[in-house]
N, C-alpha and C positions, 0 to 999 in steps of 0.2 A: 395480239397482232399489231398490225400494223400503227393502233390509234396507241396501243401502252407505249411502244418506240416512241412516240413522240411525245406522250404523258414523259417518261423516262428522259427524252431529252431535255424537254421544259425545266423539270425537277432540275438536272441535273446544271442547266444555266443557272437555276434559279440558286442553287448553292451556292456556283462560280459567284455571281453577283452579291451575294451575302459576304461572303470571302472577302471581296473583293473591298465590299463598302468596311467592314470591319478593320482591313488594313488602310485604308485609306480614312477612316477615322482616328485612328492608331497615329496614323501619319501626321494629320492635323495637329492631334493634340502634342504630340512630339517638337512639332514646329512654334505651337503657342506658348511651351513653354521654354524654348529656347531665344522666343523673342521676348518672354517678359523676364529671363536672365538677363537677356543684352541691355532693356530697357533700364533694369537693377544696376548694370553695369555701368553703364551710362552717366547716368543720377550720379554712381561716387565719383566718377571722374570729372562730373560737373562742381561736386562740392571740391574736390581735390585743386580744381583749379582757382573756384574763388579761393582758397584758401593760401594759394601760391600767391595768387594776385594779390589779398590783403598781405599778405607778408613783405612782398615787394613795394607796399606803399607806404607801411610802418618803417621800412628800409629808408626806402627814398624822404623820409618824415624825420627820420635819426637823422641822417648825414647833411639833412639838410638846418638842421640845428647845430649839428659837428661843425658844419660850414660857419654859420653864426657865432658861434663861441670861441671857431678859429679867427675869427675877424676883429672881434670882440677884445681877445687877447693880444691880436697885432697894434690894434690902434692904443691899450695901453702900455705896450711896449714901447709905441713910437712917443707916448705922452710921457713914460717915465724915463724915456735918453733923452727926452729934452729937457725933462726937470733937472734931470743929474748934470748936462751939459750949464743947462740956466746957472746952479747951484755953484759949478765948478767955475764959471765966468766965461764962460764958451759962446 
């Protein structure tokens, strides 16, 4: 009678709890997988940013070298003009 009904209810509740725990475990595993994948994506983004920063630094160094070369060329041009003027008696 009544005792077997209570036992059946406890059994049903126990089954429901077991199913809920299994679903919670699956959800936790899924969240863990997403967090892991996000971390991997963040690492890749960090590497890409570092690569862009390095490329920008190399570009700046190249531009600085080009500027120095242009300044040297301008000085040589001025010196050459002065030499030509001196040779022409100007």
